[in-house]
C-alpha positions in Angstrom: -33.3 0.4 -13.3 -30.9 -2.1 -15.1 -31.4 -5.8 -14.6 -28.1 -7.4 -13.6 -27.4 -11.0 -14.6 -25.1 -11.2 -11.5 -25.3 -9.1 -8.4 -23.0 -6.1 -8.5 -20.2 -6.3 -5.9 -20.5 -4.6 -2.6 -18.6 -1.3 -2.3 -15.2 -1.4 -0.7 -14.6 1.3 2.0 -12.1 2.2 4.6 -13.0 3.9 7.9 -12.0 7.5 8.3 -10.7 8.7 11.7 -13.4 10.8 13.2 -16.2 9.2 11.3 -17.4 8.3 7.8 -16.2 5.9 5.1 -13.8 6.4 2.2 -15.2 4.5 -0.8 -12.3 2.9 -2.6 -12.0 2.9 -6.4 -8.6 1.5 -7.3 -5.4 0.5 -5.4 -2.0 1.5 -6.9 1.3 0.6 -5.4 4.8 2.0 -5.9 7.8 -0.4 -6.1 11.2 0.1 -4.5 10.7 3.5 -3.0 13.2 3.3 -0.2 16.9 3.0 -1.2 17.8 0.3 1.3 14.8 -1.8 0.3 15.6 -1.3 -3.4 19.1 -2.7 -2.8 17.6 -5.5 -0.6 15.5 -6.6 -3.6 18.4 -6.3 -6.1 17.6 -2.9 -7.6 19.6 0.3 -8.0 17.8 3.3 -6.4 20.0 5.7 -8.3 18.8 4.5 -11.7 15.1 3.7 -11.4 12.2 6.0 -12.1 9.1 5.2 -10.0 7.1 2.2 -11.3 3.7 1.0 -10.3 1.5 -2.1 -10.0 -2.0 -2.6 -8.8 -4.1 -4.6 -6.4 -7.9 -5.1 -6.6 -9.9 -2.9 -4.3 -11.4 -6.0 -2.7 -8.0 -7.2 -1.6 -8.2 -4.7 1.2 -8.6 -6.0 4.8 -10.1 -3.4 7.1 -11.0 -3.0 10.8 -8.1 -5.2 12.1 -9.7 -8.3 10.6 -7.6 -11.4 10.1 -6.2 -12.3 6.7 -6.0 -15.8 5.3 -2.6 -17.2 4.3 -2.9 -17.4 0.6 -2.6 -20.6 -1.4 0.1 -21.3 -4.0 3.0 -19.8 -1.8 5.4 -21.0 0.8 7.0 -17.6 1.3 4.5 -14.9 2.3 6.2 -11.5 3.1 5.2 -8.4 5.0 5.8 -4.9 3.6 4.5 -1.9 5.7 3.7 1.2 3.8 2.3 4.7 4.0 -1.0 4.8 2.0 -2.3 8.0 0.3 -6.0 8.4 -0.2 -6.9 10.6 -3.2 -9.7 13.0 -2.7 -9.6 15.0 -5.9 -8.7 13.6 -9.3 -6.7 14.8 -12.2 -4.2 14.0 -14.9 -0.7 15.2 -15.4 -0.9 16.8 -12.0 2.0 19.3 -11.2 4.1 18.1 -8.3 3.7 21.6 -6.7 -0.1 21.1 -6.6 -0.1 17.3 -5.9 -0.8 17.4 -2.2 -4.0 19.4 -2.9 -5.4 16.2 -4.3 -4.8 14.2 -1.1 -7.7 13.5 1.3 -5.7 11.6 3.9 -3.2 8.9 4.9 -3.3 5.5 6.3 -0.9 2.6 7.2 -1.1 -0.4 5.0 0.5 -3.8 4.4 1.5 -4.8 0.9 1.5 -8.6 1.5 3.6 -10.4 -1.2 3.9 -14.0 -2.4 7.7 -13.7 -2.6 8.4 -17.0 -4.2 5.7 -16.4 -6.9 7.2 -13.0 -7.5 10.7 -14.3 -7.8 9.7 -17.0 -10.3 7.8 -14.4 -12.4 10.8 -12.1 -12.4 13.1 -14.9 -13.5 10.8 -15.8 -16.3 10.3 -12.1 -17.3 6.6 -12.4 -16.7 4.1 -10.1 -14.9 3.9 -10.7 -11.2 0.2 -9.8 -10.6 -0.5 -12.9 -8.7 2.4 -12.2 -6.4 0.8 -9.0 -5.3 -2.9 -8.8 -6.2 -4.3 -11.9 -4.4 -7.2 -12.0 -2.0 -6.6 -10.2 1.4 -3.2 -8.9 0.2 -3.7 -5.4 1.5 -4.6 -4.9 5.2 -5.1 -1.2 5.9 -5.8 0.9 9.0 -8.2 3.8 9.2 -7.6 6.9 7.1 -6.4 10.0 8.9 -7.6 13.2 7.1 -4.8 15.5 5.9 -6.9 18.3 7.2 -6.1 17.0 10.7 -2.6 15.6 10.4 -1.1 17.5 7.5 1.1 15.8 4.9 3.7 13.6 6.7 7.1 13.8 5.0 9.1 12.4 7.9 8.6 10.1 10.8 9.2 6.5 11.8 7.6 3.7 9.8 7.9 0.3 11.5 6.4 -3.2 11.6 6.3 -5.8 14.3 5.6 -9.5 14.0 4.5 -11.1 17.3 6.0 -8.1 19.1 9.4 -8.4 17.4 10.5 -5.4 15.4 11.1 -6.5 11.7 11.0 -3.3 9.7 12.1 0.2 10.7 12.7 3.3 8.6 11.7 6.9 8.1 9.3 8.5 5.6 12.1 11.0 4.9 14.0 8.1 3.3 11.5 7.8 0.4 13.2 8.2 -3.0 10.0 9.6 -4.4 7.9 11.6 -1.9 4.1 11.6 -2.0 3.9 14.7 -4.3 6.3 13.2 -6.8 4.5 9.8 -6.8 1.1 11.5 -7.5 2.7 13.6 -10.3 4.3 10.6 -11.9 1.2 8.3 -11.6 -1.1 10.9 -13.0 0.9 10.9 -16.3 -0.1 7.2 -16.7 -3.7 7.2 -15.5 -6.3 9.8 -14.6 -6.5 9.7 -10.9 -10.0 9.8 -9.4 -11.4 10.3 -5.9 -11.3 7.0 -4.1 -8.0 5.9 -5.4 -5.4 4.6 -2.9 -1.6 4.7 -3.4 0.7 2.4 -1.4 4.0 4.3 -1.4 6.6 1.6 -0.9 8.3 -0.1 2.1 11.6 0.2 4.0 14.1 -2.6 4.3 13.6 -5.6 6.5 10.8 -7.4 4.6 10.5 -11.0 5.6 8.3 -14.1 5.9 5.2 -14.6 8.0 3.2 -17.7 8.7 -0.2 -18.7 10.1 -0.8 -17.4 13.6 1.5 -14.4 13.3 0.3 -11.1 14.6 1.3 -8.1 12.5 1.4 -4.5 13.7 2.4 -1.7 11.5 2.8 1.9 12.7 3.7 5.3 11.2 4.4 8.2 13.5 1.7 10.9 13.2 -0.5 8.7 10.9 -1.7 5.6 12.8 -1.4 1.9 12.7 -2.6 -1.3 11.0 -3.2 -4.7 12.7 -3.9 -8.1 11.3 -3.5 -11.8 12.1 -2.5 -14.4 9.5 -4.8 -17.4 9.7 
């Protein structure tokens, strides 16, 4: 047995509906995957290919636990998203076969330090710290695709303190799940345990301490958290 000079980290896992745990390897995210949100953020949905960024696996917040309001920001934003759980890996996966690599789906929140992101964009610098901070990815339980299929349409919405903030439809995605998997697998070798956050509809906005967040996707499930 190896002798570690520091203790290895505890595995990160997400509960699976019906029982069991999905061990998480990496977390990828797609930017600007709904046309209205792309315009909301100053992009052009007719010109952009999908682009990706990452969060650390231990940024996930599971089981409805609270998330801490992060330091170094005065403008924390919510973004509700469909999350894809990869069950079979591969590289340069054909779009026609991409859904065969999906284990299941969940609802997640891509929390964003918007002021930090805006400053990084203005300076043409990476915006990792706007996205990949501690507790930046609350996620609900994973619904197996074997049970719910592969949702391509259905309402995606987020409420803050019971007030509707975001509302859209999965059918409005610029790049559907199969296309996202195909594109991402040309850049990295996807592995079982990878998660992909697939973008958010319009209506992103600020939250503060004490706010209760509830995200829902029809046919998939929900995610809950409280900002503390």
